[in-house]
N, C-alpha and C positions, 0 to 999 in steps of 0.2 A: 791771123790774118791782118791787113791794115784794114783801119777803122774805113769805116764808108759812112755818111749821113744819111738820115732815114731815107729809103728810097722802095718802100715796100708798097706795091700797088693791090693786091688781095693776101689775102690769109697763106695762101701756099707759098709765099714768097718769104713769109716770116719763117715757116715750117722746114723749109729749105734752108736757110740762113741758120738755124739753129741745128740740122745736120749736119753742116759745113762746120761748125763750130764745135761740134760733139755735146751737145748742150738740150736742155730739154724745158719746155713750160707748159703748163696744164694748158690746153686752148680747146674749146669747144664752137661749133658754128651754130648750137640749139643756145641763147641766151635765156631764154624762158625761165630758168631756174630760178635766176634774178628776183623774180618777182614774188617767190615764195615767202612765206612768214620765218623769221629765224627767232629761235627763242634759246636764253640760256637765263638757268636760274628762274627766276617768276617773271622775267622780261621775255616779251614778245615783239619783235622789230616787223615792222610790215614789209620789209622789202631785204634784199641782202646787199644794197649798197650804204657807202658811208659816206662821209667827209671827214678825210685826214686832216690833223691840226696843221695850220698853216698861219705864220703870224702875220699880221697884217701892218704891224708898229704904227698903228694910228689911234691909241688911246688919247686921253685929256693927259696932263701933266701929274695929276694926282690916282692917275691909273684907272679912272671911269671911262666905260665907253663913250668913244665921239660919235656925231653925225655918222661920220664915213664909216667906224666900226658898225654899227646900228645897220646902217646901209648895207655892209657885205653880207652881214646876217641874217637879215628879213630875205634876202634873196634869196642864201643857201636853205632857210627854212623852207621856202617858198617851190625849192628845187625838185623836189620829191624824195631824197635820199632819205631813207628812215633813221639814219644816226648821224649825228653830227657830234663829232670830236672836237670839241672846242681847243683854239690854241693855245699856248701856253701861257698860262696866266701867274704870275708869281706870289710869293708866297710871305717874303721880306722884303724891303724897301732896297736894302743893299745887294738883293739877288734878281734885281732886273735888269736885263739884257739891253734896254734904253729907257731913257724920259720917257717913252711911247708904248711901252709895254703894258700891257691891261694888269692891273694890281686889285687883287679882290682884298676887302678890310672894313674895319666896321665904316668909315668913311662911304668908299664907293659902293655899300651893296645895295644901296635903293637903286643906284643907276642898272648894277645887274640884275636885281629883280626885275627892273621894267624890262629890258632888253628880253631877258630871258619867258618872260609871260607874250613880249611880243610876237617873239618867234615862234612858240607854240601856238598862238593864234592866227598867225600868217600861214603855217603849214598847216593848221585846221581847216581854215578858210579854202586855202587853194587846194590840197588834195584829200581831204577830208579825215587826215592824222596828222599827228602834231609828232616834231620828229623829237628823237629820245636824245638828249644833249648831257654830252659828259664835259665836265669841268676839269681841266687839265692843270695838276697844282706844278709848281716849277722852280727850282732855285738857279738861275744860271750860271753858278759856278766861274769857272774860267771863262764865260764869254760877260760877265757883271760889267755894266757900265751904266750905273742908275743916274750919273752927273751930269750933263749935257757939257759943261763947262769944263771938265778935264778929261786926261786919258780915260783908257777901259781901266775898272779897277777890279781885277780877277780874285777870286777866292778856287782856290786850287786844293785838291785832293794830295796831289803830289807832284812834282816836276815831271812834267811829259816830254821827254827828249822830241820827238817829232812836232811837237805844239809849240816849242820855244825856239826852234832854229833861228827864226826872224827877231822874235820877240823875247827875249828871256825874261822871265818871271821871278821878281826877288823872293827869296824863302820866306819874309814875313807877311806873304800874299797866301802861305799855307794854311788851311782851315784848321784850327786846334781841335780836339777831342771835347774840348767843354763846349764849342761852337756847336759843332756837329750836333752834341747833344743837347743842344737847344734848339735844334731844328726840328726833331723830335716830333714835340710838341707843338712847334708852328704848322707843321703840315696837318696834326691832329684840327688845329683851329681853321687851318682854311677849308679842310673837310667838311667843317661844320657852316662857316660861311658858305660853302658852293649848296649846302641842304638848304639853308634860308634862304639864297638867291633864287632856288626853283630849278635849281638843274637835278636831273636825274641820277647823276651817279659824278663820282671822283676819281681822278687816277694819279696815283702818285707818281711824278713821270720818272722813269730811270732809262733815258736813251741821247742818243746824237750828241753826246761830250760834253752835257749840263754836269754838275757836281754828284747827284745821284749815279750818274752813268759812269762819271770818270772815276768814282770809289769802286766801282764795280772791277777794277782793273788794278786798283791799288794793292797789288804785290806786293810792292817795296816799302810801302808805307808803314812805320811803327805805331804800336798805339792801338786804341781798342777799336778805331776804324780803318785799320789794314791789317797786309798781309794773309792772313785764312780766311776761308770762305765767309766764317759767320761773323767776323768781324768787317769785312768788306760790304757785306750787304747788313748789317746792323741798321744803318741808320734809314733801310728802305723798309725793313721789314719792323722797326719800331714806330716806322712813320705810319706804316700801312695798319698796324695795329690801333694807333690812336685814331685815326680816320675810322676804322670798323668799329668806334664805340657811339658814333652817331648816324650807325648803318640801319635802315628800317626796311619795310617793305616795300617801301616807295623809293629808298635812296640807297643805290649800290654803290660800293668801293670796287675798283676794276683796277687794270693794270695798263701800261704801256712801257715796254721794255726793249731794250736793243739785244740782240743776241750773237752780236758779230760786230767788231768793233774795225777790223781792216789793219789794225795794226799790230807790229810781230810782238808775242809774248818775251818781256813782262810788261808791257804797257797797251797790250789789247785785251778785251775780255773775248772768252768766246772763240780764243786761236788753240791753234794747235803748238805743243810747249818745245816743239824744235826747230823754233824761231821763222819758221815761215808762215805764209799767209792762209795756210790751209784752215778752214772753218772744225770747231771742236766742241760740239754742243753737250758736253757731259755737266759742264757748272750750269750752264743756261737751263738743262734740265733739272737739275738739281733745285736752281732758283724754282722754275716752277712749279715744281712738287710741293714746294713749302707754302709758296702762294697758293696754291689752288686745293692743294689736297692737306695742309694744314690750318689756313687762313681763310678756305673755302671761296677763294675768289673765283668768280663762277666766267668771267671773261678778260682776255687781255689783246692786246694788238701789239704783234711783233715787228721790229723793225731793226735797222742795220744802221754801222758807219755813223760819222761824224761830218754831216754836211758845210761846216764849217772847214773844214780839212779837205776829206776826200770824199766831193760830190758825187762823184759817180755810183759809190757804193749805196747809197739810201735815194738817192734821185738820179737815174740814168738820163744822160742829158745826149742832145743832138749837137751842140754848140756853146763854146764857152772860149776863155782866153786860149785854151790848151784842148788838142783831142783827149776826151778818157785814155784811161793806161791800161782799158780792157773794152772791149765791145761791149755795149749797152745790154744787149741779151746775154752776155754771160752775167752782166750785174744782177740783170732781174732771175735768172736762173737759179745764183745762189740764194735771192731772196725767197723765194718760193720752194726751194728745197729745204731750208732749213725751217721754214715755217710750217710743211708738212712733216717734217719729221718732229716736230715737238706737238701737232695736231694729231698723230698716229699713235704717239707715247700718251696722251690724253686726249683720247678721244670724246671724254663729256666735257671739257672745257670749250666754252665760247672762242673763237679764235678769230678776230681780222688781221687780214695782212695788208701790206702798204706798197707804193711806187709802181702800179699799172700804168701811169701816165704816160710814159715813152710809145708806148706801144698805139698812140693816139686812136685812130677807128677801129682798130683790132684790140681795143685795152675791154672791151664787152667780153669779147671773145675768151681773154685772159681770165675775168672775173668771173664767167659762168663755168670754165673749165677748172678752175682752181675749187669752187664749190661742189662741183660734180665730183672730182676726185677725192675729195674729203680733205683739200689742204688746207682749207679753213672754211668760215659758216659766213663770212661778210669781206666785202673788200673795200678799203677806203681810198679814194680819189683825194689828191692834195693839190697840185699843179693845177691839175684838169678843172676843178672847183673854182680856182682864180679866173680860169678863160671861159668858162661855161658853167654858172652855177644851176643853171636847169639840165645839167646833162643827165642825170637819174631819172627825171621825167622822158627825155630822148629816148633812152636805153628802153625804159619801161614802155613806152610806146610805140616804139618801132623797131626795138630790137638792136639798135646799133647808133653810132654817133656819126654824123656828117663830120669829113674832115677838115672842114673849114670852121667846126668848132670845137676843135681839137686844141691841146697843149703841144706846141713846136719843139717845146726844152730847149727852149733858147738860152736858159738859166739868167735871166734878166731880173726874173724874179728874186732867186737866190742871192745874186750881187746885193739885190736891195735890202732883204734881211739881213745879211752879214755886214752891212755898212749901217745897219739901225735906222732906215730911211724905209717913210710910209713905202708898202709891197701891195702889190697886185702884178695884174697882167700888163706888161706894157705894149704889148704887141697887139689886142684885140682892146686895150681901153687907154688908149692913149690920153684921151683927154683928161683921165684922171691922173695918170702916173708916168705918161712920158717925161714930165717938167722934173720930178722927182729922179728918175734914171739919168737926165742930162745933167743933173747937179751932181750926182756920184760922177759922172766923167771929168 
């Protein structure tokens, strides 16, 4: 069917559209379940609402949080979400996505300690509880641009045709096995810094087209980090083992992984081997079995796609340069179907799902339905948190969100992130972010 902009006035309109598309989403009219405590491992979250990682691209040049970073996160901490999944933080200087990406190291550790402490204090003072804060350790890989004076300096796992049609990457930028092996210890060091900074957990990020996620689909790569399943996940598994060395009863190692890339095999993970764009969750389930059953990871956030390339897969949108190649509700249905399949395979695993913001005022109905139907335990809001950092308290107090306080999925924030410019909601907070958007245009 021809794509239509968001036009739903009542929840029944969404249900009718889903029926027309032949798709399903877990929807509930009773959102009170979102007030319930959520437990995983030894952790108890105060509610079922979380903040998904959204890079603000507003650090100081050395990677420390700036005043704008602090302002964003204090508002989020006061907003009532029990879980704040911190944005991607680089583990090495060459793996920064821009000179304004956060970078946790010995030099910047005191600034992170101060920020995390202030976040917990702000949440406790405003809501009676401190948010559970997860640090997301990342290497930008293909999207590395650590020096503002130069062009991008990608570090890739292999040549990926879909990514290099317009901008070919020289073979000298393929990461060597020795370099990848060195990162195993760097992720462990990042976990140690995360613990010292006061974070409650660390995530070894493997999603959205960054280095570890690209290795997941490195079927054609030779050597110790390509080809077989064991090789493609060698870095993720060994990095996780190194992070587990600093795990304590008060500091947990968790994961955030992509389970569907949206690029045909052999250049996409979680894809059918027939060259179609059909999901195949055999390998994602195998990976989760290792992380959860063998390594003891108690909590995982599942996501999909590469927002630098296939925006609609992970961030269904209403407006962008071009219409989405599929209906946004189809993208959302895939996300929740995949998440539910893995959750049902591992019922004792704590699961966070992603990408509810497209549904605007009906996103709380999706969140409640997903928890009710066993698709996930927590739902994480990304773009909505840029728009309305108090959204969780709105939902917990009234059971819903006013349409005027929701994300219109116009993709302006996504364009800012992809350009490496300071990022936030241009529509709702123009006084801070409109100037950055105009400079992009």
